[in-house]
N, C-alpha and C positions, 0 to 999 in steps of 0.2 A: 503493501499497501504508500509506504513511502518513495518507494521507485514513481510511483505513478505521480506523486506530489510531485517531486523532486523535477521529472519528465515536463510535469504541466504548466509548474511555476516558468520552466525556462523557457517553452516555448510561449508563453503568455510577456515575458520581459521582452523575447525577439519580435512578438507581433507589435508590442508598445514600442519598438526600436525604429522600426519599419515605418510606423504609422507617423511618427515623429520626425526622421527623416525626410520624409516625403514632406510634408505639413510644411516643415522649416525651410525648404529649399533656397538659396540665393537665386529666385531667377534675375531676370537683366530687365529692368526696368526706363535705364537712363541712363549717361556715361556716369550719373552721380552714385548709379548703385556701383559699379565697379571700381567708382573712387573709397566707397565708404568700405568696400569687402577688403580692398589692399591695406587699407589705413589699418583695419583693426589685424589683419593678418599681420601687417608689419609690427605695431604697437606691442603685441601681445610678446613676438620674438619664439613662438611656438615653428611656423614656418624656418625663417631662418636658422633655428638650433638644428632642425632635423636636414634640411635641405643646402648649409652652407649660402652663401651669396649669390648663386645661382638660381632663379626661380624658374627652372627649364630643366627640359628632358637631358640625358646624356647621351652620352656615343660609344657606346660598346665595341664598335670593329666588324669587321663583313668578312665573314660571321663573326656573331657577338662573339664575345670573348669574357670570362670574369675578369672584374676589375672596380675599382676600390669607388664608392659612389661618390663621394666629393670631384674624384680626379676625374672619372666618366663627365661631369657636368662642364670642365674646364677644356677637358678635352674636346667637347664639341666646341667650344669656341673657336680652338685652332684651325677642327676640321672645315667649320664654315668657314673660316678664312682663308683656308687654301681653296678647299671646292669654289669659291667666288670669285681666287683672282688677287685678292688683297694682298698677299705677301709678294707682291712684285708692285706692291706702291711703296711710292718715298715717304719716309719718315715726314711727319708736318702733314698728311695727308686729313682733310676734316671728314668728318663721319660724324653723321646724326642717329643716334641709337633710338628707335622709335619702342615705345613701351620696355624701357630702361632695367626696370625693379629695381630693387635697391646696391645696381651698378656695378655689379659681378661682372659682366663682359665687357663695360666700359674700360675699367679701368686695365681686362690685359688688353684691351685693345689700345690703349694711351702706353701701359705699361711694357710688354712685349714689343710692341711694332712701333712705336713710338708717333701715333696719331693724336692729332687733336681732337676731340671726341665729345658728344653735345649731349648727354642721355635726358629723354624725357620719360613722363609719368604722368595721370593724371592724380594718382595719390599725395598727396602734400608729405602723410610721414616717409614714404618711400624717398621723398626727395630729400628730406631729412636726414633719413636712416646713411640712404648713398654718399651726402655730402659727409656725415662722420665716419665713415668705412673709408673715405679715398684721403689718401696720405698725402699730406704738402708735396707738390710738386709732380705729382701724375697731372696731366692734362688730359682731366676727365670734370667737365662741371656740371651741374644737372639743374634742372626746371621744368614748372609744371605746366604740361601744354597740353592740346589737343590733337590725336590724330588726325583728325579729321576735320579741323582746319589748323592747321600749323601755321604759327605768328609770325615763320621763316619770308622773307620774300624769296620770289621764283632764283633758279638758280644759285643756293648759297652752298651745298654743302659737293664734296669732292664724291661721296659714298653714302645710302642710307641705307641703316642696317636694323633687320627687327626680326626677333624671336618669339614667335609664340604671344604676340599680339593681335594677330587677324582675328581670335574668337570673340574677344568680345567689341566686336565694331560692327554696326547694326548697319554700313553701306562700305561694302567691302570693295564697291568701285570707285568711292571715294575716298577710301584709302591708299589705293593704289593711285589715286590721280593725284592726292595729296604729296604723298612721297617722290614721285615721278616730278611733280613741279619744280620742289624744292631743290634737286638734283642740279647741277652743272651739267651744260651739254657734254657728250663722253663720260660723265657720272657713271657709277655702278651704282644697281638698287641690288642687295640680295637679302630674303627675305626666308623663316625659315617656322611651317606653322603644322600645327593641326589642323589637319583634313576631312572634309567626311568623302567616303566612295561618289564617285559622279553619278547620281540618282537619274540623270536624263537617260542613260546607257544599263542602269539596272538597277530601279526602285527599290525601297527599304522593304523590307517583308513585314511580316507581322512581330518580330518579337523586335525588331532592329530599330523599329518608331517607338518607342516605350524607353529602349536603351539609351538613343541618341537625345528623347526629350530629359529624361535626366541627366547627361551628361552637357545640354543646354541649361538646365535650371539649376543644378547645382552650384554650379563655380561662375555665375553671372557670365551666360555668353549666349547671347542674341541668334549667331548659326556660326556652323561650321564651311567655310565655299568648299568645293571639291579643289584639286591640283588641276586640272583641266579647266575649270571656268573662273578660276583665282586670274590663272597664266590667262586668259584671253581676256577680261578684265584690264590687268597690265596693256599686253596689246593694245585694248580700243584707245587707250588714254593718246595714242596717236602721236606720241613723243617716243618711243622710243625702237630705239637703231637695229634692224637684224631681228634676229631670232630670240625670245623668250625663252630661257632654258630651265627645265625642271629637272627634280630627279625626286624618288621615294626612298625616304633615310628611315619608314617605319621598323625594317628589322636592327638596323642598326640602334634605333631607341630603346625598342619594345622592351627590356628588362629594369628598365629608368620604374616603370607601374611597378611590379611588385619587388623591387628594390627599396621602394621608396615606404613602402607596409613594412621590409622589415627593417627600417633603420628602428623603427617604433620597438622592435621588439629587443633589439640589442644596444637599446639604449637606453636602458629603462630609466637611466639618470634624468633621464626629461621627465618622469612622472612626479619626482623630489623638485623638481625646479620650479615646475609647471603647476603644480598640484592636481588636487583630482577634478577641477575644472577643466586645465589643461589638460588631461587627459581622454576624460569625455569630449572635448574639442577635437582633439587628434584622432578618436577613435571612431567622430563620426564621418571625417572624411575615408575612410576603410570601403566604405560599399560606391564611393565615385572610384578611387582608385582602381578597385575591380572590375569595374564596369570600363573605366579607361582599356584597360587590361584586355577584358575581352572584345570591346572592338577594334582594340588595335589590331590585336589578335587573330579576328576573324576577318577581315579586311573592312570590313560595316568603315573603319577611320582608318586614314593614311597621313604618313606625315611626312610633310612637301617641302620640296626646296624652289626656291625663284632666284633665277638671275636676270638681270637687264640692262642695259645700256641706253643712257638717253642720247638720242639722235640732236643731231647739231641743226636739222631742219625737220619740220613735219613729216613724217611716212611712216606709212602703212606697214605694215610688221605681221612677224608672222611668229607661228607658236610652236615650240618642239617639244617632245620631252626625252630626256638622256639619264641616264645613270652612270653616265662618263666624268670625271672630273674637269672642271671649265679649265681651257687651256685662257689667261689673259693672252 
């Protein structure tokens, strides 16, 4: 009889947990929703404690190999630099980091490559924390700005760089337009993003729709573009020279999702540091991390890479897809 009561209690707790998870979703309502979410995550310090300075996935190689969780994240930045051909650019190159988080990528670009980096985010707390983490002499500065209405004039930067910011954009075409607008002629756009499978080619099925709905609602995402769709939107700005090059890094980044959960298990000191409320808050993210692993592992989601060069004149662009490293 005791066993039945125990099982019943556990099932009740699980059911209540699921209900609470669903009714407390952080669905996108406006850019303020996104800013508030990142302010909260930054202020309590839990995300930084487990994920370090990089609030993005790691790169585990192809095929993926065992790797330290935080090293994989910094490796991602270096792999993206090489893929985009930015390692061939001179010191002093100006870069706009769109959706810079707390500045992890910006600092690597500044310290390791000598670039002049401006990081932007709509979260005031992220700007504050990025500034605190940036040593004097590192050529990276940070400010509040809206990626859909950038405060910079046309032709301002040699490179525009963005990692995993696209899903927070309610207007993907405007996102592409603004990034290309502030590039100098001949400048390079390099973007890494979470993407949905192109449902124009294969519509979402009965189980994929609710999974995608949770991936949007739980982390303040208005929509995921597809790799094909966003590359078309970049080309349709009419400001791109030649081809928009894309690649799929799903396999290279896939271990990140389960590794994120594993960090909470192998680093129990987080419970001591953040207390019971912090433990509950961290535990609440586990279902979304598992759904992300399911989505990216099943082909529902893909990790897209995008590279484009701004033209010196308005031209009609082509779109191609490749998994080869871009040769600058």
